[in-house]
N, C-alpha and C positions, 0 to 999 in steps of 0.2 A: 819887149824890154828895151830900154833906151840903150842906145849904142854909144860907147865912149872910145874915144881913140887912145889907144895904148901902143906906144912905140918905144922899143928898147935901143939903147945906145950901144955901139961896138963893144966897150968895156963890160956891159950889162950881159950882152950875149955870150962874151967870153966866160964872165963868172958863172952863168948858168950852165954852160957846156961843161967847165970844170967840175962843178958841183954834182952835174949829172953823172959824170963818170966816176966820182966818188962816193956817190949815195950807195948805200948797201942795200936799201929797201926798194923793191920794184915800185911801189906806189909812190915813193918819194921822186924817183926818175921820172915817172910818168907826170907828175905834177909840175917838175921843172921843165920838161920837154914840152907841156901844153903852154906854159907861160912863155918859153923860147919861141915856140911857132907862132903864137898869138902876138907876141911882141915884134916878130919880124914881118908882120903883115900877111901870114898866109890865110887862106880862106877859111872862115869859121867852120863851115861845114866839114872841111877836110880835117880840120883839127879835132872836131868832134868825133869823126869816124876814127880817127888814128888813136886818140886817146880815151875815148868813151865819156868824156866829160860833156856835160850840158853846156849850153851857151851861159847860163847863170853861173855855173861852177867856173868857167873860164874867166868871167868878170870878177868873179870873188877872188880866184887865184891871182890874177893880176892886180887886184887892189890890195890884197896881203903882201904881194911882193913889193908893191910902191911904197908901203908903210914901213916893212920890215926887211926887205932885201931877200936874199936867198935863204936865210934862217927861217923865214916863215913858211917855206915849203917843205921843211924837214918834219918828221913825225915829232909830235909834242907829248905823246903818251908817255907817262914814266914806266909804266909796267911794275913788275915785282909784285910782292905779297903787300897787302894792305892791312897787315894785322896790328892791332893796337896794344896788344899784350906781349912783352918780351917773352923769351923762351924760360928765363928765370922766373917770370910772374906766371907763367902757364904752369911750371913745375910746382910752384908754391900752391896754386889754385887746385891742382890735382891731389896734392897732399891733403889740403884741407878739406876738400870734398870726400875723400876717402876716410878720413878721421872724425869728422863732425857731421851732424845731422842738422837741417835747418831749425828744428825745435831747440837744438843745443845752443846754438848762435843766435837765437831770439829773431830769426828772419821770418818764420811763420811757425805755425803749429804742425807743419807736416814732418813726418818721419823720413820720407825720401825726397830726393832732390828733384824739383820740377824746373821746367824752363823759366818760369816767373820767379821762383826762389834764387836760381842762378843768376838771374838778371839783377836782382837786388843785391846779391852778394859781390858780385863784379864791380857794381856802381860803388857800393860801400868801401870795399878794399882797394880798389885801384882806380876808382873815378873814371871808369869807362863805361859807355853805354853804346851797344851795338845797335843799328836801325833794324837789322834782319834777324828773326828768330833763328835762322840757319846758323848763324854765327854761334849762338849759345848752343845748339845741337853738336857743332863741331868741338866746342869747349867741353861738352858733356862726353863726346867719344874720345877726345884726347886725354880726358881724365879717367877713362876706362869705367865710365858709368853707362848703362844702357837706357834708353829711352823707352819707357813703359807709357802705355796710353790706358787709362783706366776704362774698364767696361762694367756694365751693369749685370752682365749675364756671363756666368762661367760656362764656356763653351766645352770644357772637358766634363762637365757633370751632366749626368742626365736629368731631365725634367722631374718634377715633382710626381707627376702621374706615373712616369716610368719607374720611379723609386717605390711608389706605392703598389704598383702592380707587381714588381718583382717580390717586395715583401710578402704580399698576397699569396703568390705562388710558393714561397717558402714555407709558410705556414700551412698550406695545404698538403706539402709533403712531409 
């Protein structure tokens, strides 16, 4: 990797120290510490041992700091819920799913709600399309619908041979 010189000024070192003390997350403090140590001329190997960052990450953090200052070293993930339907819309959806069937709403010929039918309904009613089918499973669960997977074999029923054998023993007795 090509080595670039990265030197911090005294005000930049002071700003990093202050931000380091104010940072709430350990990973943010570690990034600030790494940039501060790297910019003050400490040996890269020592910085890598202290912070756990690779040389490439040190260069990347230094570059980010040069572009955007201390703000670049803070966590950028927003967190929170990435829901696309409001609570009101979810309540409305639950009520519609409880009162109507897909066949009643001309969504499909099905009598019971499926994930594919729910996908069509949510897109039609709320103009929302989820990428993951698990989002639709969640919507079904929140609407108090259970997910039923169709099977071709009734596991609770005996086989045709077992029924014939049972009927034969009944006739003999």
